[in-house]
N, C-alpha and C positions, 0 to 999 in steps of 0.2 A: 445396447452395449454402451460403455462409457470409458473414459480415461480416468484411472485411479491415480491420484498423486499421493503416494505414501511417504513415510519418513525416510525412505531410501530413494526418493525421486531424484532425478538429475537436477543440476543447477538450472535455474530459469533466468533468462535475460529479458529485461523489459523492452518492449517495442511499442511503437505507436504509428498510426497513420492518420493524418489530418486531411482536410479537404484539399490541401495543396499537394499531397502525395499523389504520385501516379498509381500507387498500389500494385504495380506490376510484379513486385517481389517482396518477400518479408523484409522488415526493417533491418538496417545494417547491424551486424553484431548478434543477430538472433540465432538461436540454435534449435534443432529439433531433438526430441528424446531419441535414444537408441531404438533402432527398428523402423524408423521412418514413419510417415503419416499413417494414422490408424484407419481401419475400415469401421465405419460408424453405423449405428442402427438406422435402418431405413434408407441406406445408400448402398451403392455398389462401388467397387474400386474405380476411381476416376470420376465418380458422380459429382454433381455440382456442389452439393452440401459439403462433401468431403474435401473438394478442392478449395472452397472458400474457407473452410475451417482450418485447413493446413496453413493458409495465408495469415489468418488472424489469431491463431492459437497462442502464439508467443505473448501477445499483449494481455490476453485474458489469464494465462498461466501466471504472468508476472504480477498482475493485480491480485489474484488469488493467493499467490505466495506472500505478498505483502500483508494481506489481511489474515491469512491462516497458516500457510506453509512454514514460514520461518519459525513460528512458535511451535507447530506440531513436530518439527524436526529437532527442537531444542537449540537451534542456532540463536534464537532470541528468547532467553529464559523468562518465564513468568513466575512471580513470587507472591506468596501470601505472608501476612505478618501484621505488625502494628508499627505506627510511625506518627510523628508530629513534626510540624514545621511552622516557623514564624518569620515574617519579613514582609512588610507592607500589608499583609493579610495573614490569617491564621488557618492552619489545619490542625485541629485539636487531636490529641492522642486518641487513637482508635484503630479499628481494623482497616487494612488497606490491601490492595493488590498492586503489583508493580511489574513493569516490563523492562528488560535490558536489551537494547538494540544497538547493533553496529550500523552507523550511518555514514555515507560519504557526503552528506550535506550539512555538516556541522560548521557553523560560523564561529571562528575563533580568532580574535584579534584582527577583525575586519577582513578575513579571508575565509574561503571555504576549504574544509579539509575533512579527513575521516576521523571519527571518534566514536566513543561509546556513551550512550545516554540511558540513565536509569530514571524512569518516570514513575512516580508514585501517585496512585489514584485513591481518593476517598469517595466512594460512591454515596455514602450517607451524607457527606458534606458538599458533594459536587465540587471538590477542590482537587488541585493537581500541583505537584511539586517535582522538580527535575534537577539532577546533577549530571555533569558532563565531564569526561576526561578524554584527552587526545594523546597519542604516543609521543609527540614532540615536546610535551610539557609534563614529564614524569613527576608524580607526586602532587601535582596541582589539580584541584577539583573546582569546577565552576558551578555555582549554585544559582538557580533561577528563583525569581519571586514566586510566592504562593499565589495561584490564580484560580478563578472559576474555570469550569470546563469550556465555556464559550469565550475564552479570552486567550490572547497570546501572552508570552511570558514576560516580555519587557526587559528591563535592565538586569544585570547580574552582579554577583559578588564572587569572591574566590577565597579558598583556604588551601593550606599545604598539609599533606599527610593526614587528611581528615576523613577519607573514605577509602576502603580497600580497593585494590586495583580491579577495575571493571572488565578489563580485557580478558581476564582469566575466567569470566563467566562463573563466578563462585556459586557453590550450592547453597551457601548461607551468607547473609550480609548483615553486619551490625555496624552502626555508625553513630557518631555524636559530633556534629560539626558546628563551627562558628565561622561564618564567612563575612568578609567585608568588601564593600564597593561603594559606589556613589550613584545618585540619581543624575539625570541629564543636567539639572541645574546646579550640580556640585554638592548637594546635601548628602551626608553619609547614609549608606544603606547597610544594615546589619541583618544577616539571615542566620537563623539557627535551626537545626533539625536533628532529630535522633530517631532511631528505629531499629527493628530487628526483623529480618526477612528470611524466609526459607523457600527454596525453589520447589515449584510444583512439577513433578515428573511429566513429560509430554503425554504419556499414556493416561494420566489422570486429568488432563485438561478437558473441559467441556466448553460448549459454545458461549455460555454466559461469561466465562473468564475472557474469551477472545473479545467479546463485546466490550467488556470493561476497559481493556487495555487499548482499544481503538478509539477511545473518547479523546481524540487529539484536536487541536485547533487547526483542522484541515478538513474542509468541506467534503472533499472526495473520499477521505477515509471514513468519516462519520456516516456519510450517505451510503457508502459501499457496504459497511457492516450492518447498517439499519435496514438495508433492502432485503436481507435474508429473511424468509418467512418459514414457519414450521410446516413440514409436510411429513407426516408419519414420524419416524425417529430421526429425521434429518432437518436441517435448515437449508433452504433452497433460494437462490437468487436467480431470476431470469434477466439476462442481459441482452439488450438490443443494440445493434451496431450497424455501421455502413462500411463498405469497402469500395474503393475507387480504383479503376484500372483503365488505361488508354485502350481504345478499340478503333476498328476501322469505321469509316463513315458509311452508313447504310445508303444504298442507291437512291432512296426516296428523299434524302435530306441534302440540302444545299450547303449547310454550314460544315466547315472542315475540321473543327477541333472537337473530338468526340471522346466521351468516357462512359464506360459501363458502370452503373451504380448498383451495388447489391446490398439490400437490407437483409440482415440475418439475425438469428436469435440463438443463444446458447445458455445452458444452465450451469451455474456453479453450485456445488452441493457440499455440505459438511455434516458428518454424523454429530448429532446434538450432544451425545454423551462421551464420544471418543473422537476428538477432532483429528486424530492421526489418519482417519478415513475421510478423504476429501478429494474433489476432482471436478472435471468438466464433463458434460454429456449433452446429448440430444441437440446437436447443431441442426439448424433449419434455415433454409433460404425462404425469406418471407416475400421478397419482391425483387425483381431485376428490371432495370430500364436503361436505355442508352440516351444520353443527353449530349447534344451537339451545339456548339456556339460558333459565332463568327469571329475568327481570330484576327481579322483585319478591321474590326469595328473601331472607329475613331473616337467614339464618345467617351466621356469621363466616367459614366456609370457602367454597370454590368452589360456585357454584349447581349444581343438577341440570342435566345436559346430555345431549342425545341427538344422535347423528350418523347421517345416512343418506346 
C-alpha cells in the first residue's frame, strides 16, 4: 500500500526536525491530509512504522512537492520553446525548457519578499537565465546574468514593460528585453534576451522535464532529483532519516537526559512518463535506540552518553 499524491492532492506544508528538536510532535504549522494517518503495508494501525511515518510524513511530502508536486499540479508551469540571452555570458538561440515558480524567498531591493521567477534552461549549453517579478513593483522585471548550471546568478539588471506578467501563469510567453544595471564596481551591465515559450500540460510532463528544471544552484535540489533511480516504469528515491523524541530513563541507565532515536526509511516514487502519478510508500523502521546523557556534566565538550 502507498500514499498517492495526485494533482488534486491537498496543500503540503514544509516541516523539519533537526538534532535539537525533541521530535515529540509534528513541526509547527504542519497539516495532515484528510482522513488521518494511513494504514501502511506491513504494519497494523498503531504500529511503530505507521507511528513514525505519521510524524515525519510532512517533511517528505513537502520535499516531494518541491521537486515534483507543484509542477504536476500545474501550479509551477513548465515550458518548452526557444530562447537566447546575453549579458556577461551567452546563451545562444536554441531549444530550452523553463519553469515558472512562485517563491516566498525572492530577494528584491535588499529584502526578502514573494515573487514569480521564470528560469530558462539550455541543457545543450548547460546555461541558465532567469527573470523575476514581484507584485509591489508592477511592470518591472529583474533580469539575472547568464550563468552555468553550477553557478549562482550574481548581479542583476532591470527593465520596464519588457516581459508579460508572470503572476498570470500564462500558457504562452513571448519576450524581447533589454535590461540595464551595474556590476559591483560600478561598471554598466547590459542584459538582452528574447524567446518564445509554450506551456507543457501537466499530463504531458515526464520525469526528464522535471530533472531539467531542477538544475538549480541548490545542492539539496540537484541531489534530491538526481537520487531518483529507474525501477520499472517509475523513478524511485529511497530516503533515510532519523526522528528524535524525549523518553523516560531506562532503569539500567544513570544519566537522566534521554532520547529515543529512530532510523527510518521511506520511498518517493514518480511515474517516469506521467508525473501526475507520484507519492510516498513503504515506510520502514530500520533501527531504534535510546541514548541518555548527563545533563549536569560541567565540561565544555559533549556530555558522557550511553546508548542502549
